[in-house]
C-alpha positions as CSV (number, residue, x, y, z in Angstrom):
1,M,0.0,0.0,0.0
2,R,1.5,3.3,-1.1
3,L,1.3,6.6,0.7
4,Y,0.7,9.6,-1.6
5,L,1.9,13.0,-0.4
6,I,0.3,16.1,-2.0
7,N,3.0,18.8,-1.9
8,L,3.4,22.2,-3.5
9,D,6.6,22.8,-5.4
10,R,7.1,26.0,-3.5
11,R,7.0,24.2,-0.1
12,P,10.1,22.1,0.0
13,D,10.1,22.8,3.8
14,R,6.9,20.9,4.2
15,L,8.2,18.0,2.1
16,A,11.3,17.8,4.3
17,V,9.1,17.7,7.5
18,M,6.9,15.0,6.0
19,A,9.8,13.0,4.8
20,S,11.3,13.1,8.3
21,Q,8.1,12.0,9.8
22,A,7.7,9.1,7.4
23,E,11.3,8.0,7.9
24,A,10.9,8.0,11.7
25,L,7.7,5.8,11.2
26,G,9.3,3.4,8.8
27,L,7.1,4.6,5.9
28,G,7.8,5.6,2.3
29,L,6.1,8.5,0.5
30,T,5.2,9.0,-3.2
31,R,5.1,12.7,-3.9
32,I,2.2,14.2,-5.9
33,P,3.0,17.7,-7.1
34,A,0.1,19.8,-6.0
35,V,-1.9,22.2,-8.2
36,D,-0.9,25.6,-7.0
37,A,-3.7,28.1,-6.8
38,I,-1.3,31.0,-7.1
39,F,0.1,30.0,-10.5
40,A,-2.7,27.9,-12.0
41,D,-4.7,29.2,-14.9
42,P,-8.1,30.5,-13.4
43,A,-10.0,29.2,-16.5
44,E,-8.5,25.7,-16.1
45,L,-9.5,25.8,-12.4
46,D,-13.1,27.0,-13.2
47,R,-13.6,24.4,-16.0
48,R,-13.9,21.5,-13.4
49,F,-16.3,23.3,-11.1
50,A,-19.9,24.6,-11.0
51,H,-20.2,28.3,-10.6
52,N,-22.1,27.9,-7.4
53,G,-22.8,25.0,-5.0
54,P,-24.4,24.2,-1.6
55,L,-21.7,26.2,0.2
56,G,-21.5,29.0,-2.4
57,E,-18.7,29.5,-4.9
58,I,-15.7,27.4,-4.2
59,P,-12.5,29.5,-3.5
60,R,-9.6,29.0,-5.9
61,G,-7.5,27.4,-3.2
62,D,-10.1,24.7,-2.6
63,K,-10.4,24.1,-6.4
64,A,-6.6,23.6,-6.6
65,C,-6.7,21.3,-3.6
66,F,-9.5,19.2,-5.2
67,L,-7.5,18.8,-8.4
68,S,-4.4,17.9,-6.4
69,H,-6.4,15.0,-4.8
70,R,-7.5,13.9,-8.3
71,R,-3.8,13.6,-9.2
72,A,-3.3,11.3,-6.3
73,W,-6.3,9.2,-7.1
74,E,-5.1,8.9,-10.7
75,A,-1.6,7.8,-9.6
76,F,-3.1,5.2,-7.3
77,L,-5.3,3.7,-10.0
78,A,-2.3,3.4,-12.3
79,T,-1.0,0.8,-9.9
80,D,-2.4,-2.6,-9.0
81,D,-2.8,-1.8,-5.3
82,A,-6.1,-2.4,-3.6
83,H,-5.8,0.6,-1.3
84,A,-3.8,3.8,-1.0
85,V,-3.3,6.5,1.7
86,V,-3.5,10.1,0.7
87,L,-1.8,12.8,2.8
88,E,-1.6,16.5,2.6
89,D,1.7,18.1,3.4
90,D,0.4,20.0,6.5
91,V,-0.5,16.9,8.5
92,R,1.1,15.7,11.7
93,L,1.1,11.9,12.0
94,S,0.8,10.1,15.3
95,P,3.8,8.1,16.6
96,V,1.7,4.9,16.2
97,A,0.8,5.6,12.6
98,G,3.7,3.6,11.2
99,A,2.5,0.2,12.4
100,L,-1.0,0.7,11.0
101,L,0.0,2.2,7.6
102,A,2.6,-0.5,6.9
103,S,-0.1,-2.6,5.3
104,D,-3.8,-2.7,4.6
105,A,-4.5,-6.0,6.3
106,W,-6.6,-4.2,8.9
107,V,-9.1,-2.8,6.4
108,P,-12.3,-5.0,6.2
109,A,-13.5,-6.1,2.8
110,G,-16.1,-3.7,1.3
111,I,-14.9,-0.5,3.0
112,G,-13.9,2.0,0.4
113,L,-13.0,5.2,2.4
114,V,-11.5,5.6,5.9
115,K,-10.9,9.0,7.4
116,L,-7.6,8.8,9.3
117,E,-7.6,12.3,10.8
118,H,-9.3,14.3,13.5
119,Y,-10.3,17.6,12.0
120,G,-11.7,20.5,14.0
121,P,-11.6,21.5,17.6
122,R,-10.6,19.2,20.4
123,G,-13.5,17.1,21.6
124,Q,-15.5,17.5,18.4
125,R,-18.3,14.9,18.3
126,V,-19.2,12.9,15.2
127,L,-22.2,10.6,14.9
128,L,-20.9,7.0,14.3
129,T,-22.4,3.6,14.0
130,D,-21.3,-0.1,13.4
131,F,-18.1,0.0,15.5
132,R,-15.6,-2.6,14.5
133,Q,-12.1,-3.6,15.7
134,A,-9.3,-2.7,13.3
135,G,-6.1,-4.4,14.4
136,K,-5.1,-4.5,18.0
137,D,-5.4,-0.8,19.1
138,F,-7.9,0.8,16.7
139,K,-11.6,0.7,15.7
140,L,-13.5,1.7,12.7
141,A,-17.0,3.2,12.7
142,R,-19.3,4.3,9.9
143,M,-19.7,8.1,9.7
144,L,-23.2,9.5,9.8
145,S,-22.5,13.2,10.4
146,R,-20.1,15.8,9.0
147,H,-16.4,15.5,9.8
148,T,-14.6,17.4,7.1
149,G,-10.9,17.8,6.3
150,A,-9.0,15.6,3.7
151,A,-5.4,15.7,5.1
152,A,-5.2,11.9,5.7
153,Y,-7.5,9.1,4.4
154,L,-7.3,5.6,3.1
155,I,-9.1,5.0,-0.2
156,A,-10.0,1.8,-2.1
157,R,-10.1,1.5,-5.9
158,P,-13.9,1.7,-6.3
159,A,-14.1,4.9,-4.2
160,A,-11.3,6.5,-6.2
161,E,-13.0,5.5,-9.5
162,L,-16.3,7.0,-8.3
163,L,-14.7,10.3,-7.3
164,L,-12.8,10.5,-10.6
165,A,-16.0,9.8,-12.6
166,G,-17.4,13.3,-11.7
167,R,-17.1,15.9,-14.5
168,R,-18.0,19.1,-12.6
169,F,-18.0,19.6,-8.9
170,D,-19.9,22.0,-6.6
171,L,-18.2,21.2,-3.3
172,P,-14.6,21.2,-1.9
173,V,-13.1,17.7,-1.8
174,D,-13.4,17.2,1.9
175,H,-17.1,18.1,1.9
176,L,-17.7,15.8,-1.1
177,M,-16.2,12.9,0.8
178,F,-17.1,13.5,4.4
179,N,-20.2,15.8,4.6
180,P,-23.6,14.0,4.4
181,N,-25.3,17.4,4.7
182,N,-24.8,18.3,1.1
183,S,-22.7,15.6,-0.7
184,E,-24.6,13.5,-3.3
185,L,-21.7,11.0,-3.1
186,F,-21.6,10.5,0.7
187,A,-24.0,7.6,0.8
188,R,-22.2,5.8,-2.1
189,L,-18.7,6.4,-0.6
190,A,-19.9,5.3,2.8
191,P,-16.9,6.7,4.7
192,W,-15.6,5.3,8.0
193,Q,-13.7,6.9,10.8
194,L,-10.6,5.5,12.4
195,L,-10.7,5.6,16.2
196,P,-8.5,7.0,17.6
197,A,-7.3,9.1,14.6
198,I,-3.7,9.0,13.6
199,A,-3.4,12.4,12.0
200,R,-4.1,16.1,12.7
201,Q,-3.8,19.1,10.4
202,R,-1.1,21.5,11.7
203,E,-3.6,24.4,11.6
204,F,-5.1,22.9,14.7
205,V,-1.7,22.9,16.5
206,G,-0.9,26.5,15.8
207,E,0.3,26.6,12.2
208,K,-1.2,28.4,9.2
209,S,-2.9,26.8,6.2
210,D,-1.9,27.7,2.6
211,I,-5.4,27.3,1.4
212,E,-6.8,29.7,4.0
213,G,-4.7,32.4,2.5
214,T,-6.5,32.0,-0.9
215,R,-10.0,32.4,0.6
216,R,-11.8,35.7,0.7
217,P,-13.3,36.1,4.2
218,L,-17.0,36.8,4.3
219,R,-17.9,39.6,6.6
220,K,-20.6,38.5,9.0
221,L,-22.9,41.4,8.5
222,T,-23.6,40.9,4.8
223,L,-26.4,39.2,2.8
224,T,-23.9,36.8,1.3
225,Y,-22.8,35.5,4.7
226,A,-26.3,35.3,6.0
227,R,-27.5,33.4,2.9
228,R,-24.6,30.9,3.2
229,E,-25.3,30.3,6.9
230,L,-29.0,29.8,6.3
231,V,-28.3,27.3,3.5
232,R,-26.0,25.4,5.8
233,L,-28.6,25.4,8.6
234,G,-31.1,24.1,6.1
235,Y,-28.9,21.2,5.2
236,D,-28.2,20.4,8.9
237,L,-31.9,20.4,9.7
238,K,-32.7,18.0,6.8
239,L,-30.5,15.4,8.4
240,V,-32.1,15.6,11.9
241,P,-34.8,12.9,11.4
242,R,-32.3,10.4,9.9
243,Q,-29.8,11.1,12.7
244,L,-32.5,10.7,15.4
245,A,-33.4,7.3,13.9
246,A,-29.7,6.3,13.9
247,L,-29.4,7.3,17.5
248,A,-32.4,5.1,18.3
249,G,-30.7,2.3,16.5
250,G,-27.5,2.5,18.5
251,A,-25.4,5.1,16.8
252,K,-23.4,7.4,19.1
253,F,-22.0,10.9,19.0
254,T,-18.3,10.1,19.7
255,A,-15.6,12.6,20.7
256,M,-12.7,12.6,18.3
257,E,-9.3,11.9,19.7
258,T,-5.8,11.5,18.2
259,A,-3.6,8.5,19.2
260,D,-0.5,9.5,21.2
């Protein structure tokens, strides 16, 4: 199983940090040159994306990020491997990640997408069901609520093929994969969460995100901001009946943690 690292050409510093992490964990990395939002042709970025979507217009940094992940999926499908791990270059891996990622023997048959990271604030809760043991020290659980971020995930061939089949996209890549509120592919991808997580984006441990710098901040007292928040609330409310039924069936809101 290969580990694909998405890395900007202008960030050799991040490549060095990731290579050092991987070496310490006994892992190898296959570098995927990232699409750079600063230098990419805007028309080429726009060609792949709808003008508007459930979360509004996709910022150019998120468009470039999505196309970078496409490059990783294409590289994966050019091999005979059953699974791959995709990493962004701003992720911090747990000291126990090496033993888990050395092979895919812990991945049950039929699971196509596993989120390996904890994204968001400490203690964030995600609705999960169907808890299963994954090796000695980990569990897997089926995701039923939003848990975005795409800095570290395991993907199987059918899931990569499904994601590559799309022609035009109306969501950032992490929302398409891990947000049931507005992703039409979420149910088909059926993502799972690794417990505890083995990765954390560095923006949650005090470092800045490159993508964040390409986003135009929305001022809170504007019609655009209000519309976006109302749309998001509407998507959240649509899921409430389904989530209540899942809770009645044994699903649990589970606090996200990262393995030491």
